[in-house]
DSSP file (Angstrom, degrees, kcal/mol; ACC not computed):
  #  RESIDUE AA STRUCTURE BP1 BP2  ACC     N-H-->O    O-->H-N    N-H-->O    O-->H-N    TCO  KAPPA ALPHA  PHI   PSI    X-CA   Y-CA   Z-CA
    1    1 A M              0   0    0      0, 0.0     2,-0.4     0, 0.0     0, 0.0   0.000 360.0 360.0 360.0 130.1  123.4  203.2   63.1
    2    2 A M        -     0   0    0      0, 0.0     2,-0.4     0, 0.0     0, 0.0  -0.780 360.0-138.0 -94.7 135.6  126.4  203.9   65.4
    3    3 A L        -     0   0    0     -2,-0.4     2,-0.4     0, 0.0     0, 0.0  -0.774  18.1-150.3 -89.6 135.8  127.2  201.8   68.4
    4    4 A R        -     0   0    0     -2,-0.4     2,-0.3     0, 0.0     3,-0.1  -0.848  16.0-117.8-107.6 144.7  128.2  203.6   71.5
    5    5 A E        -     0   0    0     -2,-0.4     2,-0.0     1,-0.1     7,-0.0  -0.584  40.9-104.5 -75.4 139.8  130.5  202.3   74.1
    6    6 A S        -     0   0    0     -2,-0.3    -1,-0.1     1,-0.1     6,-0.1  -0.344  16.5-151.4 -66.3 142.6  128.8  202.1   77.4
    7    7 A T  S    S+     0   0    0     -3,-0.1    -1,-0.1    -2,-0.0     3,-0.1   0.473  70.9 102.5 -91.3  -3.2  129.6  204.8   80.0
    8    8 A N    >>  -     0   0    0      1,-0.2     4,-1.5     2,-0.0     3,-0.6  -0.722  64.0-154.2 -80.7 113.7  128.9  202.3   82.8
    9    9 A P  H 3> S+     0   0    0      0, 0.0     4,-1.6     0, 0.0    -1,-0.2   0.849  93.5  56.9 -60.6 -33.1  132.3  201.1   84.1
   10   10 A G  H 3> S+     0   0    0      1,-0.2     4,-1.7     2,-0.2     5,-0.1   0.853 102.9  53.7 -65.4 -34.8  130.7  197.9   85.3
   11   11 A A  H <> S+     0   0    0     -3,-0.6     4,-2.2     2,-0.2    -1,-0.2   0.886 106.6  52.0 -68.2 -38.8  129.4  197.0   81.8
   12   12 A R  H  X S+     0   0    0     -4,-1.5     4,-2.3     1,-0.2    -1,-0.2   0.893 108.5  52.1 -63.8 -39.6  132.9  197.4   80.3
   13   13 A G  H  X S+     0   0    0     -4,-1.6     4,-2.1     1,-0.2    -1,-0.2   0.870 109.1  48.8 -66.0 -37.2  134.3  195.0   82.9
   14   14 A V  H  X S+     0   0    0     -4,-1.7     4,-2.7     2,-0.2    -1,-0.2   0.907 110.0  52.0 -68.4 -40.4  131.6  192.4   82.0
   15   15 A S  H  X S+     0   0    0     -4,-2.2     4,-2.4     2,-0.2    -2,-0.2   0.913 110.4  48.0 -62.4 -43.5  132.4  192.8   78.3
   16   16 A R  H  X S+     0   0    0     -4,-2.3     4,-2.7     2,-0.2     5,-0.2   0.920 111.7  50.5 -62.6 -42.7  136.1  192.2   78.9
   17   17 A W  H  X S+     0   0    0     -4,-2.1     4,-2.7     1,-0.2    -2,-0.2   0.922 110.9  48.9 -60.9 -44.5  135.3  189.2   81.1
   18   18 A R  H  X S+     0   0    0     -4,-2.7     4,-2.7     1,-0.2    -1,-0.2   0.909 111.5  49.5 -61.6 -42.3  133.1  187.8   78.4
   19   19 A A  H  X S+     0   0    0     -4,-2.4     4,-2.3     2,-0.2    -2,-0.2   0.919 112.6  46.9 -63.9 -43.2  135.8  188.3   75.7
   20   20 A R  H  X S+     0   0    0     -4,-2.7     4,-2.5     2,-0.2    -2,-0.2   0.922 113.0  49.2 -64.6 -42.5  138.4  186.7   77.9
   21   21 A F  H  X S+     0   0    0     -4,-2.7     4,-2.5    -5,-0.2    -2,-0.2   0.907 110.8  50.0 -62.7 -41.6  136.1  183.8   78.6
   22   22 A A  H  X S+     0   0    0     -4,-2.7     4,-2.4     2,-0.2    -1,-0.2   0.889 111.2  48.7 -63.5 -40.9  135.3  183.3   75.0
   23   23 A A  H  X S+     0   0    0     -4,-2.3     4,-2.5     2,-0.2    -2,-0.2   0.906 112.2  49.2 -65.3 -41.6  139.0  183.4   74.0
   24   24 A F  H  X S+     0   0    0     -4,-2.5     4,-2.6     2,-0.2    -2,-0.2   0.911 111.4  49.4 -63.0 -42.9  139.7  180.8   76.7
   25   25 A A  H  X S+     0   0    0     -4,-2.5     4,-2.1     2,-0.2    -2,-0.2   0.902 112.9  46.1 -62.8 -43.9  136.9  178.6   75.5
   26   26 A V  H  X S+     0   0    0     -4,-2.4     4,-2.4     2,-0.2    -2,-0.2   0.933 113.1  49.8 -66.1 -45.8  138.0  178.7   71.9
   27   27 A G  H  X S+     0   0    0     -4,-2.5     4,-2.2     1,-0.2    -2,-0.2   0.922 111.7  48.6 -57.9 -46.3  141.7  178.0   72.9
   28   28 A T  H  X S+     0   0    0     -4,-2.6     4,-2.3     1,-0.2    -1,-0.2   0.900 110.6  50.8 -63.0 -41.0  140.7  175.1   75.0
   29   29 A S  H  X S+     0   0    0     -4,-2.1     4,-2.3     2,-0.2    -2,-0.2   0.907 109.6  50.5 -63.5 -42.0  138.5  173.7   72.2
   30   30 A V  H  X S+     0   0    0     -4,-2.4     4,-2.4     2,-0.2    -2,-0.2   0.916 110.8  49.0 -63.5 -43.7  141.3  174.0   69.7
   31   31 A I  H  X S+     0   0    0     -4,-2.2     4,-2.4     1,-0.2    -1,-0.2   0.912 110.7  50.5 -62.0 -42.6  143.7  172.2   72.0
   32   32 A A  H  X S+     0   0    0     -4,-2.3     4,-1.9     1,-0.2    -2,-0.2   0.906 111.8  47.6 -63.8 -40.9  141.2  169.4   72.6
   33   33 A V  H  X S+     0   0    0     -4,-2.3     4,-1.6     2,-0.2    -2,-0.2   0.914 112.0  49.3 -66.5 -42.8  140.6  168.9   68.9
   34   34 A L  H  X S+     0   0    0     -4,-2.4     4,-1.0     1,-0.2    -2,-0.2   0.888 111.1  49.6 -64.3 -39.2  144.3  168.8   68.1
   35   35 A A  H  < S+     0   0    0     -4,-2.4     3,-0.3     1,-0.2    -1,-0.2   0.868 109.9  51.5 -66.4 -36.7  145.0  166.2   70.9
   36   36 A A  H  < S+     0   0    0     -4,-1.9    -1,-0.2     1,-0.2    -2,-0.2   0.821 109.6  50.4 -69.7 -29.8  142.2  164.1   69.6
   37   37 A C  H  < S+     0   0    0     -4,-1.6    -1,-0.2    -5,-0.1    -2,-0.2   0.681  87.1 101.5 -81.3 -18.9  143.7  164.2   66.1
   38   38 A A  S  < S-     0   0    0     -4,-1.0     2,-0.1    -3,-0.3    88,-0.1  -0.409  86.2-104.2 -68.7 140.9  147.2  163.2   67.2
   39   39 A P        -     0   0    0      0, 0.0     2,-0.5     0, 0.0    -1,-0.1  -0.424  33.1-153.0 -65.9 138.1  148.0  159.5   66.5
   40   40 A H        -     0   0    0     -2,-0.1     2,-0.7    -4,-0.1    -4,-0.0  -0.960   1.4-154.8-116.2 123.8  147.8  157.4   69.7
   41   41 A V        +     0   0    0     -2,-0.5    85,-0.1    82,-0.2   106,-0.1  -0.869  16.7 175.8-102.8 116.5  149.9  154.3   69.8
   42   42 A T  S    S+     0   0    0     -2,-0.7    -1,-0.2   104,-0.7   105,-0.1   0.733  76.7  24.0 -88.1 -25.2  148.6  151.7   72.1
   43   43 A S        -     0   0    0    103,-0.3    -1,-0.3     2,-0.1   105,-0.1  -0.998  63.4-147.3-140.8 135.2  151.3  149.1   71.1
   44   44 A P        +     0   0    0      0, 0.0    16,-0.3     0, 0.0     2,-0.1   0.597  65.2 117.5 -76.3  -9.2  154.7  149.7   69.7
   45   45 A V        +     0   0    0     14,-0.1     2,-0.3    17,-0.1    16,-0.2  -0.376  55.2  54.1 -64.4 127.3  154.5  146.4   67.7
   46   46 A G  E    S-A   60   0A   0     14,-2.0    14,-2.6    -2,-0.1     2,-0.5  -0.935  92.2 -40.4 145.9-167.0  154.6  147.2   63.9
   47   47 A V  E     -A   59   0A   0     -2,-0.3    97,-2.8    12,-0.2     2,-0.5  -0.846  44.2-166.0-104.0 130.0  156.6  148.9   61.2
   48   48 A W  E     -AB  58 143A   0     10,-2.9    10,-2.7    -2,-0.5     2,-0.4  -0.964   6.2-159.2-116.7 126.9  158.2  152.3   61.9
   49   49 A E  E     -AB  57 142A   0     93,-2.6    93,-2.7    -2,-0.5     8,-0.2  -0.854  23.4-108.3-110.0 141.6  159.5  154.5   59.0
   50   50 A A  E     - B   0 141A   0      6,-2.3    91,-0.2    -2,-0.4     2,-0.2  -0.312  36.3-146.6 -61.2 148.6  162.0  157.3   59.1
   51   51 A T    >   +     0   0    0     89,-2.3     3,-1.4     4,-0.1    89,-0.3  -0.626  54.5  14.8-112.4 173.1  160.6  160.8   58.6
   52   52 A G  T 3  S-     0   0    0      1,-0.2    87,-0.0    -2,-0.2    -2,-0.0  -0.357 126.8 -24.6  67.1-141.9  161.9  164.0   57.0
   53   53 A G  T 3  S+     0   0    0     -2,-0.1    -1,-0.2     2,-0.1     2,-0.1   0.416 115.4  98.6 -85.2   2.3  165.0  163.6   54.8
   54   54 A D    <   -     0   0    0     -3,-1.4     2,-0.3    86,-0.1    17,-0.1  -0.385  58.1-150.4 -85.9 166.1  166.1  160.4   56.6
   55   55 A S        +     0   0    0     -2,-0.1    17,-2.4    -6,-0.0    18,-0.2  -0.930  36.8  86.4-132.7 159.8  165.6  156.8   55.5
   56   56 A G        -     0   0    0     -2,-0.3    -6,-2.3    15,-0.3     2,-0.4  -0.559  48.6-118.0 133.9 165.3  165.2  153.6   57.2
   57   57 A T  E     -AC  49  69A   0     12,-2.0    12,-2.6    -8,-0.2     2,-0.4  -0.996  10.7-166.0-139.8 140.1  162.8  151.1   58.8
   58   58 A V  E     -AC  48  68A   0    -10,-2.7   -10,-2.9    -2,-0.4     2,-0.5  -0.998  11.0-165.2-123.8 126.1  162.5  149.7   62.4
   59   59 A V  E     -AC  47  67A   0      8,-3.1     8,-1.9    -2,-0.4     2,-0.6  -0.956   3.8-163.1-115.4 123.4  160.2  146.7   62.8
   60   60 A L  E     -AC  46  66A   0    -14,-2.6   -14,-2.0    -2,-0.5     6,-0.2  -0.929  15.0-151.5-105.0 118.0  159.1  145.7   66.3
   61   61 A Y    >   -     0   0    0      4,-2.8     3,-1.7    -2,-0.6    31,-0.1  -0.557  21.0-121.3 -90.5 153.0  157.8  142.1   66.4
   62   62 A A  T 3  S+     0   0    0      1,-0.3    -1,-0.1    -2,-0.2   -17,-0.1   0.763 109.3  63.5 -62.5 -25.9  155.2  140.9   68.9
   63   63 A D  T 3  S-     0   0    0      2,-0.1    -1,-0.3     1,-0.1     3,-0.1   0.389 123.8 -97.6 -84.4   5.9  157.6  138.2   70.2
   64   64 A G  S <  S+     0   0    0     -3,-1.7    28,-2.9     1,-0.4     2,-0.2   0.510  85.6 120.9  94.2   4.4  160.0  140.8   71.5
   65   65 A R  E     - D   0  91A   0     26,-0.3    -4,-2.8    24,-0.0    -1,-0.4  -0.635  39.9-167.3 -92.8 156.7  162.5  140.9   68.6
   66   66 A F  E     -CD  60  90A   0     24,-2.2    24,-1.7    -2,-0.2     2,-0.3  -0.976   8.1-164.1-139.8 161.0  163.3  143.9   66.5
   67   67 A R  E     -CD  59  89A   0     -8,-1.9    -8,-3.1    -2,-0.3     2,-0.4  -0.994   0.3-168.7-142.6 133.6  165.1  144.7   63.3
   68   68 A A  E     +CD  58  88A   0     20,-2.7    20,-2.7    -2,-0.3     2,-0.3  -0.988  18.5 170.4-121.8 133.3  166.4  148.0   61.9
   69   69 A F  E     +C   57   0A   0    -12,-2.6   -12,-2.0    -2,-0.4    18,-0.2  -0.996  52.6   9.6-147.9 153.5  167.5  148.2   58.3
   70   70 A D  E    S+     0   0A   0     -2,-0.3     2,-0.4     1,-0.2    17,-0.2   0.825  76.7 164.4  51.9  37.9  168.6  150.7   55.7
   71   71 A V  E     - D   0  86A   0     15,-2.0    15,-3.2   -15,-0.2   -15,-0.3  -0.726  35.6-150.7 -89.7 129.6  168.7  153.4   58.3
   72   72 A S  S    S+     0   0    0    -17,-2.4     2,-0.3    -2,-0.4     9,-0.2   0.201  78.3  62.8 -83.8  17.5  170.6  156.6   57.3
   73   73 A Y  S    S-     0   0    0    -18,-0.2     2,-1.1     7,-0.1     7,-0.2  -0.998  86.9-118.1-144.6 138.0  171.7  157.3   60.9
   74   74 A N  B  >> -I   79   0B   0      5,-3.2     4,-1.4    -2,-0.3     5,-0.8  -0.693  26.6-164.1 -79.7 101.8  173.8  155.4   63.3
   75   75 A L  T  45S+     0   0    0     -2,-1.1    -1,-0.2     1,-0.2    56,-0.1   0.709  84.2  44.5 -64.8 -21.9  171.3  154.7   66.1
   76   76 A L  T  45S+     0   0    0      1,-0.1    -1,-0.2     3,-0.1    -2,-0.1   0.777 121.3  33.6 -94.8 -28.9  173.9  153.8   68.6
   77   77 A A  T  45S-     0   0    0     -3,-0.3    -2,-0.2     2,-0.2    -1,-0.1   0.347 100.7-126.3-110.4   5.4  176.5  156.5   68.0
   78   78 A D  T  <5 +     0   0    0     -4,-1.4     2,-0.3     1,-0.2    -3,-0.2   0.900  68.8  97.9  55.0  51.6  174.1  159.3   67.2
   79   79 A Y  B   < -I   74   0B   0     -5,-0.8    -5,-3.2    52,-0.1     2,-0.4  -0.989  57.9-136.6-156.4 164.2  175.5  160.5   63.9
   80   80 A R        -     0   0    0     -2,-0.3     2,-0.4    -7,-0.2    -7,-0.1  -0.945  14.6-165.0-123.0 147.2  175.0  160.2   60.1
   81   81 A S    >   -     0   0    0     -2,-0.4     3,-1.1     3,-0.3     2,-0.1  -0.978  40.4 -82.7-131.4 142.2  177.7  159.7   57.5
   82   82 A G  T 3  S-     0   0    0     -2,-0.4     3,-0.1     1,-0.3   -10,-0.0  -0.200 105.5 -16.3 -50.6 111.5  177.4  160.1   53.8
   83   83 A G  T 3  S+     0   0    0      1,-0.2    -1,-0.3    -2,-0.1     2,-0.2   0.183  97.8 128.0  83.5 -17.6  175.9  157.0   52.2
   84   84 A D    <   -     0   0    0     -3,-1.1     2,-0.4   -12,-0.1    -3,-0.3  -0.486  44.1-152.8 -74.4 141.8  176.5  154.6   55.1
   85   85 A L        -     0   0    0     -2,-0.2    25,-2.3    -3,-0.1    26,-0.4  -0.923   3.9-139.1-119.0 144.3  173.5  152.6   56.3
   86   86 A F  E     +DE  71 109A   0    -15,-3.2   -15,-2.0    -2,-0.4     2,-0.3  -0.770  21.3 176.0 -96.4 138.6  172.8  151.2   59.7
   87   87 A L  E     + E   0 108A   0     21,-2.7    21,-2.9    -2,-0.4     2,-0.3  -0.996   6.2 163.3-142.4 148.6  171.3  147.8   60.4
   88   88 A A  E     -DE  68 107A   0    -20,-2.7   -20,-2.7    -2,-0.3     2,-0.3  -0.990  20.3-159.3-157.6 159.8  170.6  145.9   63.6
   89   89 A T  E     +DE  67 106A   0     17,-2.4    17,-1.8    -2,-0.3    16,-1.7  -0.952  34.3 110.9-135.9 157.8  168.8  143.1   65.3
   90   90 A G  E     -DE  66 104A   0    -24,-1.7   -24,-2.2    -2,-0.3     2,-0.3  -0.982  56.2 -62.3 171.3-157.2  167.9  142.5   68.9
   91   91 A Q  E     -DE  65 103A   0     12,-1.9    12,-3.4    -2,-0.3     2,-0.3  -0.873  35.2-163.3-121.3 152.1  165.2  142.4   71.5
   92   92 A W  E     + E   0 102A   0    -28,-2.9     2,-0.3    -2,-0.3    10,-0.2  -0.957  13.5 160.4-134.4 156.4  162.8  145.0   72.8
   93   93 A W  E     - E   0 101A   0      8,-1.8     8,-3.4    -2,-0.3     2,-0.5  -0.963  31.4-120.8-160.4 168.4  160.6  145.3   75.9
   94   94 A I        -     0   0    0     -2,-0.3     6,-0.1     6,-0.2     2,-0.1  -0.986  20.9-172.1-123.2 125.5  158.8  147.9   77.9
   95   95 A D        -     0   0    0      4,-0.5     2,-0.4    -2,-0.5     4,-0.2  -0.156  57.8 -51.2 -86.9-166.8  159.4  148.6   81.6
   96   96 A D  S    S+     0   0    0     -2,-0.1    -1,-0.2     2,-0.1     0, 0.0  -0.598 109.5  36.2 -68.7 126.1  157.2  151.0   83.5
   97   97 A G  S    S-     0   0    0     -2,-0.4     2,-0.5     1,-0.1    -2,-0.0  -0.540 103.9 -57.8 120.5 175.6  156.9  154.2   81.6
   98   98 A P  S    S+     0   0    0      0, 0.0    25,-1.8     0, 0.0     2,-0.4  -0.064  95.5 100.7 -86.0  35.6  156.7  155.7   78.1
   99   99 A E  E     - F   0 122A   0     -2,-0.5     2,-0.5    23,-0.2    -4,-0.5  -0.934  60.6-142.9-124.8 145.7  160.0  154.1   76.8
  100  100 A I  E     - F   0 121A   0     21,-2.9    21,-2.8    -2,-0.4     2,-0.5  -0.892  19.2-142.0 -98.7 132.0  160.9  151.2   74.8
  101  101 A R  E     -EF  93 120A   0     -8,-3.4    -8,-1.8    -2,-0.5     2,-0.5  -0.830  16.7-166.2 -95.3 133.0  164.1  149.3   75.8
  102  102 A L  E     -EF  92 119A   0     17,-3.2    17,-2.5    -2,-0.5     2,-0.8  -0.977  10.3-164.2-120.8 123.0  166.1  148.1   72.9
  103  103 A R  E     -EF  91 118A   0    -12,-3.4   -12,-1.9    -2,-0.5     2,-0.8  -0.910  14.5-152.5-105.5 107.5  168.9  145.5   73.4
  104  104 A F  E     +EF  90 117A   0     13,-3.0    13,-0.7    -2,-0.8   -14,-0.2  -0.701  21.4 172.1 -79.9 109.7  171.0  145.6   70.2
  105  105 A S  E    S+     0   0A   0    -16,-1.7     2,-0.3    -2,-0.8   -15,-0.2   0.752  71.9  17.1 -91.5 -25.3  172.6  142.2   69.9
  106  106 A R  E    S+E   89   0A   0    -17,-1.8   -17,-2.4     9,-0.1     2,-0.3  -0.974  71.2 164.6-146.4 131.7  174.0  142.8   66.4
  107  107 A A  E     -EG  88 114A   0      7,-0.5     7,-2.6    -2,-0.3     2,-0.3  -0.999  10.6-175.6-149.6 145.2  174.6  146.1   64.6
  108  108 A E  E     -EG  87 113A   0    -21,-2.9   -21,-2.7    -2,-0.3     2,-0.4  -0.986   5.8-167.9-137.8 147.4  176.6  147.3   61.6
  109  109 A Y  E >  S-EG  86 112A   0      3,-2.5     3,-1.5    -2,-0.3   -23,-0.2  -0.953  82.2 -13.9-135.9 116.0  177.1  150.8   60.2
  110  110 A G  T 3  S-     0   0    0    -25,-2.3   -24,-0.1    -2,-0.4     3,-0.1   0.832 129.4 -54.7  62.9  31.3  178.6  151.1   56.7
  111  111 A G  T 3  S+     0   0    0    -26,-0.4     2,-0.4     1,-0.3    -1,-0.3   0.393 114.6 115.5  84.1  -5.0  179.7  147.4   56.9
  112  112 A R  E <   -G  109   0A   0     -3,-1.5    -3,-2.5     1,-0.0    -1,-0.3  -0.843  69.9-114.4-102.4 137.0  181.5  147.9   60.2
  113  113 A R  E     -G  108   0A   0     -2,-0.4     2,-0.4    -5,-0.2    -5,-0.3  -0.371  25.9-152.5 -65.8 141.6  180.4  146.1   63.3
  114  114 A V  E     -G  107   0A   0     -7,-2.6    -7,-0.5    -2,-0.1    -1,-0.0  -0.954  26.9-102.5-116.1 138.2  179.2  148.3   66.2
  115  115 A D        -     0   0    0     -2,-0.4    -9,-0.1     1,-0.1   -11,-0.1  -0.329  42.8-111.7 -60.7 136.5  179.4  147.2   69.8
  116  116 A P        +     0   0    0      0, 0.0     2,-0.3     0, 0.0   -11,-0.2  -0.310  45.2 167.4 -67.4 154.4  176.0  145.9   71.1
  117  117 A V  E     -F  104   0A   0    -13,-0.7   -13,-3.0     2,-0.0     2,-0.4  -0.981  33.4-122.8-161.1 158.5  174.3  148.0   73.8
  118  118 A T  E     +F  103   0A   0     -2,-0.3     2,-0.3   -15,-0.3   -15,-0.2  -0.936  37.1 168.5-109.4 135.9  170.9  148.4   75.6
  119  119 A M  E     -F  102   0A   0    -17,-2.5   -17,-3.2    -2,-0.4     2,-0.4  -0.970  31.2-124.6-144.3 159.5  169.2  151.7   75.4
  120  120 A A  E     -F  101   0A   0     -2,-0.3   -19,-0.2   -19,-0.2   -21,-0.0  -0.881  22.0-170.6-104.6 136.6  165.8  153.4   76.1
  121  121 A V  E     -F  100   0A   0    -21,-2.8   -21,-2.9    -2,-0.4     2,-0.1  -0.982  17.8-135.5-129.8 120.6  163.9  155.2   73.4
  122  122 A P  E     -F   99   0A   0      0, 0.0     7,-1.1     0, 0.0   -23,-0.2  -0.450  14.2-168.7 -71.1 149.0  160.8  157.3   74.3
  123  123 A F    >   +     0   0    0    -25,-1.8     3,-0.8     5,-0.2     2,-0.2  -0.415  16.1 169.7-134.9  61.6  157.9  156.9   71.9
  124  124 A P  G >   -     0   0    0      0, 0.0     3,-0.9     0, 0.0   -84,-0.0  -0.500  68.7  -3.6 -72.0 139.8  155.4  159.7   72.8
  125  125 A I  G 3  S-     0   0    0      1,-0.2   -85,-0.1    -2,-0.2     0, 0.0   0.831 133.8 -48.6  47.8  44.7  152.5  160.2   70.4
  126  126 A G  G <  S+     0   0    0     -3,-0.8    17,-1.2     1,-0.2     2,-0.4   0.747 108.4 112.0  77.4  26.4  153.5  157.6   67.9
  127  127 A T  E <   -H  142   0A   0     -3,-0.9     2,-0.5    15,-0.2    -1,-0.2  -0.969  49.3-155.3-130.5 148.4  157.2  158.5   67.3
  128  128 A L  E     -H  141   0A   0     13,-2.4    13,-2.8    -2,-0.4     2,-0.5  -0.993  21.1-169.0-114.1 124.2  160.5  156.8   68.1
  129  129 A R  E     -H  140   0A   0     -7,-1.1     2,-0.4    -2,-0.5    11,-0.2  -0.966  10.0-175.7-121.5 127.6  163.3  159.4   68.3
  130  130 A F  E     +H  139   0A   0      9,-2.4     9,-2.7    -2,-0.5     2,-0.3  -0.958  28.9 125.6-114.3 133.7  167.0  158.6   68.5
  131  131 A G  E     -H  138   0A   0     -2,-0.4     7,-0.2     7,-0.2   -53,-0.1  -0.990  56.3 -72.0-173.5 173.6  169.5  161.4   69.0
  132  132 A D    >   -     0   0    0      5,-1.9     3,-1.2    -2,-0.3   -54,-0.0  -0.324  46.3-112.4 -74.7 161.7  172.3  163.0   70.8
  133  133 A V  T 3  S+     0   0    0      1,-0.3    -1,-0.1     2,-0.1     0, 0.0   0.805 116.0  57.5 -67.8 -28.0  171.8  164.4   74.3
  134  134 A E  T 3  S-     0   0    0      3,-0.1    -1,-0.3     1,-0.0    -2,-0.0   0.635 107.0-125.8 -75.4 -12.7  172.4  168.0   73.0
  135  135 A G  S <  S+     0   0    0     -3,-1.2     3,-0.1     2,-0.2    -2,-0.1   0.739  74.4 123.8  75.4  22.5  169.6  167.6   70.5
  136  136 A I  S    S+     0   0    0      1,-0.3     2,-0.4     0, 0.0    -3,-0.0   0.891  74.9  20.5 -83.4 -42.0  171.8  168.6   67.6
  137  137 A T  S    S+     0   0    0    -59,-0.1    -5,-1.9     2,-0.0     2,-0.3  -0.981  74.1 142.5-130.7 142.8  171.3  165.5   65.5
  138  138 A S  E     - H   0 131A   0     -2,-0.4     2,-0.3    -7,-0.2    -7,-0.2  -0.976  33.6-137.5-162.3 171.0  168.5  163.0   65.5
  139  139 A I  E     - H   0 130A   0     -9,-2.7    -9,-2.4    -2,-0.3     2,-0.4  -0.987  17.6-155.7-137.3 146.4  166.3  160.7   63.5
  140  140 A E  E     - H   0 129A   0     -2,-0.3   -89,-2.3   -89,-0.3     2,-0.4  -0.975   2.1-160.8-127.9 138.6  162.6  160.2   64.0
  141  141 A F  E     -BH  50 128A   0    -13,-2.8   -13,-2.4    -2,-0.4     2,-0.4  -0.948   4.4-157.8-116.8 137.4  160.4  157.2   63.1
  142  142 A K  E     -BH  49 127A   0    -93,-2.7   -93,-2.6    -2,-0.4     2,-0.3  -0.917  26.5-112.4-111.9 142.8  156.6  157.2   62.8
  143  143 A K  E     -B   48   0A   0    -17,-1.2   -95,-0.3    -2,-0.4   -98,-0.0  -0.564  19.6-140.4 -72.4 131.4  154.5  154.1   63.0
  144  144 A L  S    S+     0   0    0    -97,-2.8    -1,-0.1    -2,-0.3   -96,-0.1   0.890  95.7  20.4 -62.3 -41.7  152.9  153.3   59.6
  145  145 A D    >   -     0   0    0    -98,-0.4     3,-2.1     1,-0.1    -1,-0.3  -0.824  68.7-172.4-131.1  94.3  149.6  152.3   61.2
  146  146 A P  T 3  S+     0   0    0      0, 0.0  -104,-0.7     0, 0.0  -103,-0.3   0.649  83.1  61.6 -64.3 -12.4  149.3  153.8   64.7
  147  147 A D  T 3         0   0    0      1,-0.2  -106,-0.1  -106,-0.1    -2,-0.0   0.484 360.0 360.0 -90.9  -2.3  146.0  151.7   65.3
  148  148 A E    <         0   0    0     -3,-2.1    -1,-0.2  -105,-0.1  -107,-0.1   0.501 360.0 360.0 -64.7 360.0  147.7  148.3   64.9
C-alpha cells in the first residue's frame, strides 16, 4: 500500500507543526535527563582529584583549611613544568556566588617557594578549574564523592 501526501495545504502545515513540536519535546527531554545525571555538589568539602592526564589532589576540610599536594600544575602561576609538583596549604571560604575563595598561606612548586595569594575558583557542576585567563592551559579537579 502506498501512502500519498495530502493535497490539502493545511494538512501539510499541521504535519510540519507536529514534527517540530515532537523534535522540541524530544530535545527538551534529553536536556532534562542530562542535567539530572550531572553531578551536583552541595558542599565543596571533600577530596578533589585531578582529571585527564594531570595528577594531584586538593582536600577542602570542613573547618576552612585546604591542602593541595602532588599537583602536576602550578595553581598560582598557571603553568606546568616537566616533573615538578605543586603543594600548598591555606584557608578556603565561600562568599556569595559559585566560587570558592582560596587563601594560599604556603605554597611550593618543584621545591621552590611560591608567594602566597588569595584567588577565586569557580566550581560549577562538581569541578574546580584552575587556568590562565586565555584558556590555553588549565587543570581540572573532580570531587570523588559529589554527594558528600
